[in-house]
BAMI-902169 format. One record per residue (C-alpha): residue in three letters; x negated, y, z. Coordinates in nm, 2 decimals. Last residue first. Layout:
# residues N
<rest ALA	x X	y Y	z Z>
...
# end
This chain:
# residues 470
<rest LEU	x 0.12	y 2.03	z -2.43>
<rest ASN	x -0.02	y 2.37	z -2.31>
<rest GLY	x 0.21	y 2.35	z -1.99>
<rest LEU	x 0.06	y 2.04	z -1.89>
<rest LEU	x -0.22	y 2.15	z -1.63>
<rest LEU	x -0.06	y 2.47	z -1.50>
<rest VAL	x 0.31	y 2.37	z -1.54>
<rest GLY	x 0.27	y 2.05	z -1.39>
<rest ALA	x 0.00	y 2.16	z -1.11>
<rest THR	x 0.30	y 2.39	z -0.99>
<rest SER	x 0.57	y 2.10	z -1.02>
<rest ILE	x 0.32	y 1.88	z -0.81>
<rest VAL	x 0.26	y 2.11	z -0.54>
<rest VAL	x 0.57	y 2.25	z -0.46>
<rest VAL	x 0.74	y 1.89	z -0.50>
<rest GLY	x 0.46	y 1.75	z -0.29>
<rest VAL	x 0.52	y 2.03	z -0.05>
<rest LEU	x 0.90	y 1.93	z -0.03>
<rest ASN	x 0.78	y 1.58	z 0.06>
<rest LEU	x 0.55	y 1.69	z 0.30>
<rest VAL	x 0.80	y 1.86	z 0.51>
<rest VAL	x 1.02	y 1.58	z 0.51>
<rest GLY	x 0.76	y 1.34	z 0.60>
<rest GLU	x 0.65	y 1.52	z 0.95>
<rest ARG	x 1.00	y 1.55	z 1.09>
<rest VAL	x 1.14	y 1.20	z 0.92>
<rest MET	x 0.80	y 1.06	z 1.06>
<rest THR	x 0.87	y 1.19	z 1.46>
<rest GLN	x 1.22	y 1.06	z 1.43>
<rest ILE	x 1.13	y 0.72	z 1.36>
<rest SER	x 0.95	y 0.71	z 1.65>
<rest PHE	x 0.54	y 0.69	z 1.69>
<rest ARG	x 0.32	y 0.42	z 1.83>
<rest GLY	x 0.55	y 0.14	z 1.77>
<rest THR	x 0.28	y -0.07	z 1.54>
<rest ALA	x 0.61	y -0.13	z 1.26>
<rest PHE	x 0.55	y 0.26	z 1.19>
<rest THR	x 0.25	y 0.23	z 1.05>
<rest ILE	x 0.30	y -0.09	z 0.84>
<rest VAL	x 0.65	y 0.05	z 0.70>
<rest ASN	x 0.51	y 0.40	z 0.63>
<rest PRO	x 0.21	y 0.20	z 0.43>
<rest PRO	x 0.45	y -0.03	z 0.24>
<rest THR	x 0.68	y 0.28	z 0.07>
<rest ALA	x 1.02	y 0.47	z 0.15>
<rest VAL	x 1.16	y 0.19	z 0.42>
<rest PRO	x 0.96	y 0.36	z 0.71>
<rest LEU	x 1.19	y 0.69	z 0.60>
<rest MET	x 1.00	y 1.04	z 0.52>
<rest PHE	x 0.67	y 1.02	z 0.32>
<rest ALA	x 0.77	y 1.00	z -0.02>
<rest CYS	x 0.53	y 1.13	z -0.26>
<rest SER	x 0.45	y 0.84	z -0.45>
<rest ALA	x 0.70	y 0.89	z -0.67>
<rest SER	x 0.61	y 1.27	z -0.69>
<rest MET	x 0.30	y 1.17	z -0.93>
<rest ALA	x 0.49	y 0.95	z -1.15>
<rest ALA	x 0.80	y 1.20	z -1.20>
<rest PRO	x 0.54	y 1.51	z -1.23>
<rest ILE	x 0.39	y 1.28	z -1.55>
<rest MET	x 0.68	y 1.22	z -1.71>
<rest PHE	x 0.82	y 1.56	z -1.75>
<rest LEU	x 0.52	y 1.72	z -1.90>
<rest ALA	x 0.41	y 1.41	z -2.06>
<rest PRO	x 0.71	y 1.35	z -2.27>
<rest ASP	x 0.59	y 1.69	z -2.50>
<rest THR	x 0.86	y 1.92	z -2.53>
<rest GLY	x 1.19	y 2.03	z -2.74>
<rest ALA	x 1.43	y 2.01	z -2.46>
<rest GLY	x 1.56	y 1.68	z -2.63>
<rest MET	x 1.22	y 1.52	z -2.68>
<rest ALA	x 1.18	y 1.63	z -2.27>
<rest ALA	x 1.50	y 1.43	z -2.21>
<rest ALA	x 1.45	y 1.13	z -2.40>
<rest ALA	x 1.06	y 1.10	z -2.22>
<rest LEU	x 1.27	y 1.16	z -1.84>
<rest ILE	x 1.54	y 0.87	z -1.98>
<rest PRO	x 1.24	y 0.62	z -2.07>
<rest MET	x 1.10	y 0.70	z -1.79>
<rest LEU	x 1.33	y 0.71	z -1.51>
<rest LEU	x 1.40	y 0.32	z -1.46>
<rest THR	x 1.07	y 0.20	z -1.45>
<rest THR	x 0.99	y 0.53	z -1.25>
<rest THR	x 1.27	y 0.42	z -1.00>
<rest ALA	x 1.14	y 0.07	z -1.04>
<rest MET	x 0.79	y 0.15	z -0.96>
<rest ASN	x 0.88	y 0.37	z -0.66>
<rest SER	x 1.10	y 0.08	z -0.48>
<rest THR	x 1.46	y 0.25	z -0.32>
<rest VAL	x 1.54	y 0.47	z -0.04>
<rest GLU	x 1.29	y 0.74	z 0.00>
<rest THR	x 1.19	y 0.68	z -0.36>
<rest LEU	x 1.54	y 0.89	z -0.47>
<rest PHE	x 1.41	y 1.17	z -0.23>
<rest THR	x 1.08	y 1.24	z -0.43>
<rest VAL	x 1.23	y 1.16	z -0.74>
<rest ALA	x 1.50	y 1.39	z -0.74>
<rest LEU	x 1.28	y 1.70	z -0.58>
<rest CYS	x 1.04	y 1.57	z -0.86>
<rest ILE	x 1.27	y 1.65	z -1.16>
<rest THR	x 1.39	y 1.92	z -1.04>
<rest ALA	x 1.06	y 2.11	z -0.98>
<rest ILE	x 1.00	y 2.01	z -1.34>
<rest MET	x 1.28	y 2.18	z -1.46>
<rest LEU	x 1.24	y 2.50	z -1.25>
<rest LEU	x 0.90	y 2.51	z -1.33>
<rest LEU	x 0.97	y 2.52	z -1.77>
<rest PRO	x 1.23	y 2.80	z -1.69>
<rest LEU	x 1.60	y 2.63	z -1.85>
<rest THR	x 1.73	y 2.68	z -2.16>
<rest SER	x 1.53	y 2.38	z -2.29>
<rest LEU	x 1.75	y 2.20	z -2.07>
<rest GLN	x 2.04	y 2.23	z -2.28>
<rest GLU	x 1.92	y 1.98	z -2.52>
<rest LEU	x 1.99	y 1.71	z -2.26>
<rest SER	x 2.30	y 1.52	z -2.45>
<rest GLN	x 2.05	y 1.55	z -2.77>
<rest GLY	x 1.79	y 1.36	z -2.54>
<rest ILE	x 2.02	y 1.10	z -2.41>
<rest SER	x 2.15	y 1.00	z -2.76>
<rest THR	x 1.83	y 0.98	z -2.90>
<rest SER	x 1.67	y 0.78	z -2.65>
<rest LEU	x 2.02	y 0.56	z -2.67>
<rest GLY	x 1.90	y 0.51	z -3.03>
<rest SER	x 1.90	y 0.16	z -3.02>
<rest ASN	x 1.55	y 0.06	z -3.12>
<rest THR	x 1.38	y 0.41	z -2.88>
<rest PHE	x 1.59	y 0.25	z -2.57>
<rest GLY	x 1.51	y -0.08	z -2.64>
<rest THR	x 1.15	y 0.01	z -2.65>
<rest ALA	x 1.17	y 0.16	z -2.34>
<rest ILE	x 1.35	y -0.12	z -2.17>
<rest THR	x 1.06	y -0.34	z -2.27>
<rest ILE	x 0.82	y -0.14	z -2.14>
<rest GLY	x 1.00	y -0.13	z -1.82>
<rest ALA	x 1.01	y -0.51	z -1.79>
<rest GLY	x 0.66	y -0.57	z -1.88>
<rest PHE	x 0.60	y -0.29	z -1.55>
<rest LEU	x 0.81	y -0.53	z -1.33>
<rest LEU	x 0.64	y -0.89	z -1.49>
<rest LEU	x 0.31	y -0.76	z -1.40>
<rest MET	x 0.42	y -0.68	z -1.04>
<rest GLY	x 0.54	y -1.01	z -1.01>
<rest TRP	x 0.19	y -1.11	z -1.02>
<rest PRO	x 0.08	y -0.96	z -0.76>
<rest ILE	x -0.25	y -1.12	z -0.68>
<rest ARG	x -0.31	y -1.45	z -0.46>
<rest GLU	x -0.41	y -1.63	z -0.81>
<rest ALA	x -0.76	y -1.43	z -0.81>
<rest THR	x -0.83	y -1.53	z -0.40>
<rest GLN	x -0.81	y -1.92	z -0.50>
<rest TRP	x -0.95	y -1.85	z -0.86>
<rest ASP	x -1.26	y -1.74	z -0.71>
<rest LEU	x -1.43	y -1.40	z -0.73>
<rest LEU	x -1.83	y -1.30	z -0.60>
<rest ARG	x -1.94	y -1.66	z -0.66>
<rest GLU	x -2.03	y -1.90	z -0.40>
<rest PRO	x -2.38	y -2.12	z -0.45>
<rest GLU	x -2.30	y -2.50	z -0.52>
<rest GLY	x -2.38	y -2.72	z -0.22>
<rest ASP	x -2.04	y -2.90	z -0.15>
<rest ASP	x -1.99	y -2.67	z 0.14>
<rest ARG	x -2.07	y -2.35	z -0.05>
<rest THR	x -2.36	y -2.14	z -0.01>
<rest GLU	x -2.37	y -1.77	z -0.02>
<rest GLY	x -2.61	y -1.50	z -0.21>
<rest SER	x -2.26	y -1.38	z -0.35>
<rest PRO	x -2.31	y -1.56	z -0.72>
<rest ILE	x -2.23	y -1.36	z -1.01>
<rest VAL	x -2.04	y -1.56	z -1.28>
<rest PHE	x -1.67	y -1.49	z -1.20>
<rest LEU	x -1.78	y -1.15	z -1.07>
<rest ALA	x -1.87	y -1.10	z -1.43>
<rest VAL	x -1.60	y -1.23	z -1.60>
<rest VAL	x -1.38	y -0.93	z -1.36>
<rest ALA	x -1.57	y -0.71	z -1.49>
<rest LEU	x -1.55	y -0.78	z -1.86>
<rest PHE	x -1.18	y -0.82	z -1.80>
<rest ALA	x -1.15	y -0.45	z -1.67>
<rest ILE	x -1.32	y -0.29	z -1.93>
<rest MET	x -1.14	y -0.48	z -2.18>
<rest ALA	x -0.81	y -0.37	z -1.97>
<rest ASP	x -0.95	y 0.00	z -2.01>
<rest ASN	x -0.97	y -0.02	z -2.39>
<rest ALA	x -1.21	y -0.06	z -2.67>
<rest TYR	x -1.07	y -0.05	z -3.05>
<rest PRO	x -1.24	y 0.20	z -3.19>
<rest LEU	x -1.57	y 0.11	z -3.06>
<rest GLY	x -1.80	y 0.35	z -3.29>
<rest PHE	x -2.09	y 0.39	z -3.00>
<rest TRP	x -2.03	y 0.75	z -2.96>
<rest GLU	x -1.63	y 0.74	z -2.96>
<rest SER	x -1.64	y 0.45	z -2.70>
<rest TRP	x -1.91	y 0.63	z -2.50>
<rest GLY	x -1.67	y 0.95	z -2.44>
<rest GLY	x -1.58	y 1.22	z -2.70>
<rest TRP	x -1.64	y 1.54	z -2.43>
<rest PRO	x -1.28	y 1.60	z -2.36>
<rest GLY	x -1.25	y 1.25	z -2.28>
<rest LYS	x -1.28	y 0.88	z -2.35>
<rest ARG	x -1.45	y 0.53	z -2.22>
<rest THR	x -1.61	y 0.79	z -1.95>
<rest ILE	x -1.36	y 0.74	z -1.65>
<rest TRP	x -1.35	y 0.35	z -1.77>
<rest LEU	x -1.74	y 0.29	z -1.77>
<rest ALA	x -1.79	y 0.49	z -1.44>
<rest ALA	x -1.51	y 0.29	z -1.27>
<rest THR	x -1.65	y -0.03	z -1.39>
<rest ILE	x -2.02	y 0.03	z -1.31>
<rest SER	x -1.93	y 0.10	z -0.93>
<rest PHE	x -1.70	y -0.19	z -0.92>
<rest VAL	x -1.99	y -0.41	z -1.06>
<rest THR	x -2.22	y -0.22	z -0.79>
<rest LEU	x -1.99	y -0.32	z -0.51>
<rest VAL	x -1.95	y -0.65	z -0.59>
<rest ARG	x -2.33	y -0.69	z -0.57>
<rest ARG	x -2.39	y -0.51	z -0.27>
<rest GLU	x -2.11	y -0.62	z -0.07>
<rest GLY	x -2.22	y -1.04	z -0.20>
<rest SER	x -2.59	y -0.92	z -0.08>
<rest SER	x -2.47	y -0.81	z 0.26>
<rest TRP	x -2.49	y -0.48	z 0.38>
<rest GLU	x -2.61	y -0.42	z 0.77>
<rest GLY	x -2.35	y -0.39	z 1.01>
<rest SER	x -2.07	y -0.15	z 1.03>
<rest GLU	x -2.06	y -0.05	z 1.38>
<rest PRO	x -1.75	y 0.01	z 1.58>
<rest LEU	x -1.66	y 0.39	z 1.60>
<rest ALA	x -1.74	y 0.57	z 1.94>
<rest VAL	x -1.42	y 0.85	z 1.98>
<rest GLY	x -1.34	y 1.23	z 1.98>
<rest GLY	x -1.10	y 1.38	z 2.24>
<rest ARG	x -1.15	y 1.72	z 2.14>
<rest LYS	x -1.02	y 1.93	z 1.88>
<rest SER	x -0.68	y 1.85	z 2.02>
<rest VAL	x -0.39	y 1.73	z 1.80>
<rest GLY	x -0.07	y 1.96	z 1.74>
<rest ARG	x -0.18	y 2.10	z 1.42>
<rest THR	x -0.27	y 1.71	z 1.32>
<rest ILE	x -0.01	y 1.65	z 1.09>
<rest TRP	x 0.02	y 2.00	z 0.87>
<rest PHE	x -0.34	y 2.00	z 0.87>
<rest GLY	x -0.38	y 1.69	z 0.73>
<rest ALA	x -0.09	y 1.67	z 0.49>
<rest ILE	x -0.23	y 2.02	z 0.33>
<rest PRO	x -0.59	y 1.85	z 0.32>
<rest LEU	x -0.47	y 1.54	z 0.14>
<rest MET	x -0.26	y 1.74	z -0.11>
<rest ILE	x -0.47	y 1.99	z -0.24>
<rest LEU	x -0.71	y 1.72	z -0.36>
<rest VAL	x -0.50	y 1.46	z -0.48>
<rest VAL	x -0.32	y 1.72	z -0.72>
<rest PRO	x -0.65	y 1.78	z -0.83>
<rest LEU	x -0.68	y 1.45	z -0.88>
<rest ALA	x -0.42	y 1.40	z -1.09>
<rest TRP	x -0.45	y 1.58	z -1.40>
<rest LEU	x -0.83	y 1.54	z -1.47>
<rest MET	x -0.77	y 1.22	z -1.33>
<rest TRP	x -0.54	y 1.11	z -1.60>
<rest GLN	x -0.74	y 1.21	z -1.91>
<rest GLY	x -1.05	y 0.98	z -1.72>
<rest PHE	x -0.82	y 0.68	z -1.79>
<rest ALA	x -0.73	y 0.75	z -2.10>
<rest ILE	x -0.33	y 0.78	z -2.22>
<rest ALA	x -0.26	y 0.66	z -2.51>
<rest SER	x -0.04	y 0.77	z -2.79>
<rest GLY	x 0.20	y 0.61	z -2.98>
<rest THR	x 0.48	y 0.83	z -2.88>
<rest ILE	x 0.75	y 0.62	z -2.72>
<rest GLU	x 0.52	y 0.25	z -2.63>
<rest THR	x 0.24	y 0.51	z -2.54>
<rest TYR	x 0.48	y 0.73	z -2.31>
<rest VAL	x 0.63	y 0.40	z -2.15>
<rest GLY	x 0.29	y 0.23	z -2.11>
<rest MET	x 0.12	y 0.49	z -1.92>
<rest PHE	x 0.38	y 0.61	z -1.71>
<rest VAL	x 0.46	y 0.24	z -1.58>
<rest MET	x 0.08	y 0.24	z -1.53>
<rest ASN	x 0.12	y 0.55	z -1.26>
<rest PRO	x 0.44	y 0.45	z -1.07>
<rest PRO	x 0.20	y 0.12	z -1.01>
<rest THR	x -0.03	y 0.25	z -0.77>
<rest GLY	x -0.41	y 0.37	z -0.80>
<rest ILE	x -0.46	y 0.17	z -1.10>
<rest PRO	x -0.41	y 0.49	z -1.34>
<rest THR	x -0.60	y 0.71	z -1.08>
<rest GLY	x -0.56	y 1.00	z -0.85>
<rest ILE	x -0.20	y 0.93	z -0.71>
<rest GLY	x -0.35	y 0.63	z -0.53>
<rest GLY	x -0.46	y 0.85	z -0.30>
<rest ILE	x -0.13	y 1.06	z -0.20>
<rest SER	x 0.04	y 0.73	z -0.06>
<rest ALA	x -0.26	y 0.58	z 0.10>
<rest ALA	x -0.30	y 0.95	z 0.28>
<rest TYR	x 0.03	y 0.90	z 0.40>
<rest ALA	x 0.01	y 0.59	z 0.55>
<rest ILE	x -0.36	y 0.69	z 0.68>
<rest GLY	x -0.22	y 1.03	z 0.84>
<rest LEU	x 0.11	y 0.89	z 0.98>
<rest LEU	x -0.09	y 0.67	z 1.21>
<rest LEU	x -0.39	y 0.92	z 1.28>
<rest PRO	x -0.11	y 1.21	z 1.32>
<rest GLY	x 0.11	y 0.96	z 1.54>
<rest ALA	x -0.13	y 0.83	z 1.78>
<rest LEU	x -0.34	y 1.10	z 1.85>
<rest HIS	x -0.12	y 1.30	z 2.08>
<rest PRO	x -0.26	y 1.14	z 2.38>
<rest ASP	x -0.58	y 1.24	z 2.35>
<rest GLU	x -0.82	y 1.00	z 2.58>
<rest SER	x -0.93	y 0.76	z 2.25>
<rest LYS	x -1.09	y 0.46	z 2.32>
<rest GLU	x -0.78	y 0.26	z 2.28>
<rest LEU	x -0.63	y 0.48	z 1.98>
<rest ALA	x -1.01	y 0.40	z 1.82>
<rest ALA	x -0.95	y 0.00	z 1.82>
<rest LEU	x -0.57	y 0.09	z 1.64>
<rest ALA	x -0.77	y 0.30	z 1.41>
<rest VAL	x -0.98	y 0.02	z 1.32>
<rest PRO	x -0.67	y -0.24	z 1.29>
<rest LEU	x -0.46	y -0.01	z 1.11>
<rest LEU	x -0.76	y 0.01	z 0.80>
<rest MET	x -0.76	y -0.26	z 0.65>
<rest LEU	x -0.35	y -0.30	z 0.66>
<rest THR	x -0.31	y 0.07	z 0.50>
<rest THR	x -0.58	y -0.03	z 0.22>
<rest SER	x -0.42	y -0.32	z 0.16>
<rest THR	x -0.09	y -0.17	z 0.14>
<rest ASN	x -0.24	y 0.12	z -0.03>
<rest SER	x -0.36	y -0.13	z -0.31>
<rest ILE	x -0.73	y -0.09	z -0.46>
<rest TRP	x -0.87	y 0.14	z -0.62>
<rest MET	x -0.77	y 0.51	z -0.54>
<rest SER	x -0.65	y 0.39	z -0.25>
<rest LEU	x -0.97	y 0.33	z -0.12>
<rest PHE	x -1.03	y 0.72	z -0.15>
<rest ALA	x -0.70	y 0.82	z 0.03>
<rest SER	x -0.73	y 0.58	z 0.31>
<rest ALA	x -1.12	y 0.67	z 0.35>
<rest CYS	x -1.02	y 1.05	z 0.33>
<rest MET	x -0.74	y 1.03	z 0.56>
<rest PHE	x -0.93	y 0.80	z 0.84>
<rest GLY	x -1.20	y 1.10	z 0.86>
<rest PHE	x -0.95	y 1.36	z 0.85>
<rest VAL	x -0.80	y 1.21	z 1.14>
<rest LEU	x -1.13	y 1.19	z 1.34>
<rest ARG	x -1.19	y 1.55	z 1.25>
<rest ARG	x -0.87	y 1.61	z 1.44>
<rest SER	x -0.96	y 1.39	z 1.70>
<rest ASN	x -1.32	y 1.53	z 1.76>
<rest ASN	x -1.69	y 1.40	z 1.81>
<rest GLY	x -1.57	y 1.13	z 1.55>
<rest GLY	x -1.76	y 1.24	z 1.27>
<rest PHE	x -1.65	y 1.38	z 0.86>
<rest ALA	x -1.91	y 1.15	z 0.71>
<rest ARG	x -1.84	y 0.88	z 1.00>
<rest VAL	x -1.46	y 0.78	z 0.84>
<rest LEU	x -1.64	y 0.79	z 0.51>
<rest TYR	x -1.90	y 0.53	z 0.62>
<rest LEU	x -1.59	y 0.33	z 0.80>
<rest ALA	x -1.40	y 0.30	z 0.47>
<rest ILE	x -1.66	y 0.21	z 0.29>
<rest ARG	x -1.74	y -0.06	z 0.49>
<rest ARG	x -1.40	y -0.17	z 0.53>
<rest HIS	x -1.40	y -0.19	z 0.13>
<rest ALA	x -1.68	y -0.44	z 0.09>
<rest GLY	x -1.55	y -0.68	z 0.29>
<rest SER	x -1.65	y -0.93	z 0.03>
<rest ARG	x -1.26	y -1.05	z -0.03>
<rest GLU	x -1.15	y -0.73	z -0.04>
<rest LEU	x -1.38	y -0.61	z -0.32>
<rest ALA	x -1.30	y -0.95	z -0.48>
<rest SER	x -0.89	y -0.85	z -0.49>
<rest ALA	x -0.91	y -0.55	z -0.60>
<rest LEU	x -1.13	y -0.65	z -0.94>
<rest LEU	x -0.80	y -0.90	z -0.99>
<rest PHE	x -0.57	y -0.63	z -0.90>
<rest GLY	x -0.71	y -0.44	z -1.14>
<rest GLY	x -0.79	y -0.68	z -1.43>
<rest MET	x -0.36	y -0.73	z -1.36>
<rest MET	x -0.30	y -0.37	z -1.44>
<rest LEU	x -0.56	y -0.29	z -1.71>
<rest LEU	x -0.36	y -0.66	z -1.86>
<rest VAL	x 0.00	y -0.45	z -1.79>
<rest LEU	x -0.17	y -0.13	z -1.95>
<rest PRO	x -0.28	y -0.35	z -2.26>
<rest ASN	x 0.04	y -0.43	z -2.34>
<rest GLY	x 0.08	y -0.82	z -2.36>
<rest TYR	x 0.43	y -0.76	z -2.19>
<rest ALA	x 0.58	y -0.54	z -2.40>
<rest ALA	x 0.37	y -0.66	z -2.71>
<rest GLY	x 0.55	y -0.98	z -2.70>
<rest LEU	x 0.90	y -0.83	z -2.64>
<rest GLU	x 0.80	y -0.64	z -2.97>
<rest LYS	x 0.73	y -0.96	z -3.14>
<rest PRO	x 1.02	y -1.12	z -3.04>
<rest SER	x 1.23	y -0.87	z -3.19>
<rest ILE	x 1.46	y -0.59	z -2.97>
<rest ILE	x 1.79	y -0.50	z -2.98>
<rest GLY	x 1.88	y -0.83	z -3.14>
<rest PHE	x 2.11	y -0.97	z -2.87>
<rest LEU	x 1.89	y -1.19	z -2.75>
<rest PRO	x 1.58	y -0.97	z -2.76>
<rest LEU	x 1.77	y -0.73	z -2.54>
<rest LEU	x 1.89	y -1.06	z -2.30>
<rest ALA	x 1.58	y -1.23	z -2.17>
<rest MET	x 1.29	y -1.00	z -2.16>
<rest PRO	x 1.57	y -0.74	z -2.01>
<rest LEU	x 1.71	y -0.97	z -1.75>
<rest LEU	x 1.31	y -1.13	z -1.67>
<rest SER	x 1.27	y -0.83	z -1.43>
<rest THR	x 1.57	y -0.92	z -1.21>
<rest ALA	x 1.29	y -1.22	z -1.13>
<rest PRO	x 1.03	y -0.93	z -0.99>
<rest ILE	x 1.28	y -0.75	z -0.81>
<rest ALA	x 1.36	y -1.05	z -0.63>
<rest ILE	x 1.73	y -1.14	z -0.60>
<rest PRO	x 2.00	y -0.93	z -0.44>
<rest GLU	x 1.80	y -0.64	z -0.42>
<rest PHE	x 1.99	y -0.35	z -0.37>
<rest ILE	x 1.80	y -0.12	z -0.62>
<rest TRP	x 1.67	y -0.32	z -0.83>
<rest TRP	x 1.98	y -0.55	z -0.87>
<rest ILE	x 2.16	y -0.23	z -0.99>
<rest VAL	x 1.86	y -0.10	z -1.18>
<rest VAL	x 1.91	y -0.43	z -1.39>
<rest TRP	x 2.27	y -0.40	z -1.45>
<rest THR	x 2.26	y -0.04	z -1.55>
<rest THR	x 1.98	y -0.14	z -1.78>
<rest VAL	x 2.19	y -0.46	z -1.98>
<rest GLY	x 2.45	y -0.23	z -1.97>
<rest LEU	x 2.28	y 0.07	z -2.15>
<rest THR	x 2.10	y -0.14	z -2.39>
<rest VAL	x 2.40	y -0.34	z -2.50>
<rest ALA	x 2.60	y 0.00	z -2.57>
<rest ALA	x 2.28	y 0.16	z -2.77>
<rest ALA	x 2.26	y -0.16	z -2.98>
<rest TYR	x 2.65	y -0.13	z -3.04>
<rest ASN	x 2.67	y 0.24	z -3.10>
<rest GLY	x 2.83	y 0.44	z -2.95>
<rest GLY	x 3.19	y 0.60	z -3.02>
<rest THR	x 3.36	y 0.65	z -2.72>
<rest HIS	x 3.41	y 0.26	z -2.70>
<rest TRP	x 3.12	y 0.11	z -2.75>
<rest LEU	x 3.00	y 0.39	z -2.44>
<rest ALA	x 3.29	y 0.27	z -2.18>
<rest PHE	x 3.23	y -0.11	z -2.31>
<rest PHE	x 2.91	y -0.15	z -2.25>
<rest ALA	x 2.89	y 0.03	z -1.89>
<rest SER	x 3.18	y -0.20	z -1.77>
<rest LEU	x 3.02	y -0.47	z -1.84>
<rest ALA	x 2.70	y -0.31	z -1.70>
<rest ILE	x 2.93	y -0.26	z -1.38>
<rest LEU	x 3.04	y -0.60	z -1.38>
<rest PRO	x 2.70	y -0.78	z -1.42>
<rest GLY	x 2.52	y -0.57	z -1.13>
<rest LEU	x 2.88	y -0.60	z -0.90>
<rest TYR	x 2.85	y -0.96	z -0.93>
<rest LEU	x 2.49	y -0.96	z -0.72>
<rest ALA	x 2.56	y -0.61	z -0.56>
<rest LEU	x 2.79	y -0.74	z -0.31>
<rest ALA	x 2.57	y -0.98	z -0.17>
<rest ARG	x 2.31	y -0.71	z -0.13>
<rest PRO	x 2.56	y -0.46	z 0.00>
<rest ASN	x 2.68	y -0.74	z 0.30>
<rest PRO	x 3.04	y -0.71	z 0.32>
<rest TYR	x 3.15	y -0.50	z 0.63>
<rest PRO	x 3.21	y -0.74	z 0.93>
<rest LYS	x 3.63	y -0.80	z 0.99>
<rest PRO	x 3.74	y -0.69	z 1.31>
<rest MET	x 3.83	y -0.89	z 1.60>
# end
């Protein structure tokens, strides 16, 4: 009987530190400085464990937190600044706000309103309605939660539909739109936050919430209809279905949505080309995390209109709900900023930048398209969060070596990390919809590979047009 092949995860558990040591000695003995060699070794170890996951990704994220200060690459103060970065705090605040929105059920009501706005009187419009709902919600809550929430509504619609070709387009539309919508805001998907954190760490300049949306919303508004028309090209224009009634608004839903809307408005208007309220009122230290935390406190204070079993008023958010947010994502994000600090302190960024100076001879569009293509297909098989965490410091160094603003390379890469549409393992929405068994993997690959390439074209072009003057 032939011996089974070794488990890649088990191999990675031991190969990670061994390859890391090899990378350390290779750089050190070829003239690299000690600090750069240590940073390369630690990063290599972390990347291998992130990709193959022999242990949980958040647990791996503790390695740079332990090793880079241990070997003197970063100071304890810099480590604290990485894990307490305002963008880490904004991500936490965003998770807490989203948990309150989901707890109230207001997100489901918003979804039904958006679907009905397109009308359910034909199959194509039904798909577009679900896609718009999925994209909009994913700008504010996780794409996983969005997909899980919309899935039962979509399956109920499919049971009432007489169109045999509707299942694949409808379910894929929800998954793809969830990924596309996440591009639209900084809190829409973790790769956006990784970019903002690393960019601030390397350049000292912060990207405002509203500024990101000015760059990202055009990409969403272009990608969403293209994806919709592509996946519905074989769908009948007939065969509409009746959607479930949403009922009356509860007081809790109204109050949560009011807090959320005010928070979003404050995020968008805090800073921008028009100045923003932080400038108008002389609040130079205001940031988006502060807004999120004030909103979270308000959610813990404002009653939902219901009464608990003990007679106390129920609040819009309680700690039992809040503690279920994905804390591991915060560790992963902090690890990315820590690695970026190590790249800068050790001189590894400078070395990489110098080795990539020849990139400045390539046309700008070709450079950005190559980055987008690589990131898009890499995230088909690896975590998009881990991929962007790894690549952001490298892309920043490459951009500086090419004499351009790091944002010019980093923003298209961050957006492309959300454009993996081919494989079920690429994103949680892909997995969730594929698990229904309503379409084949061949269908997902066929539809997704085209949209992968469309994403490369759209994001590359938008990068040149919107970021070319940086």
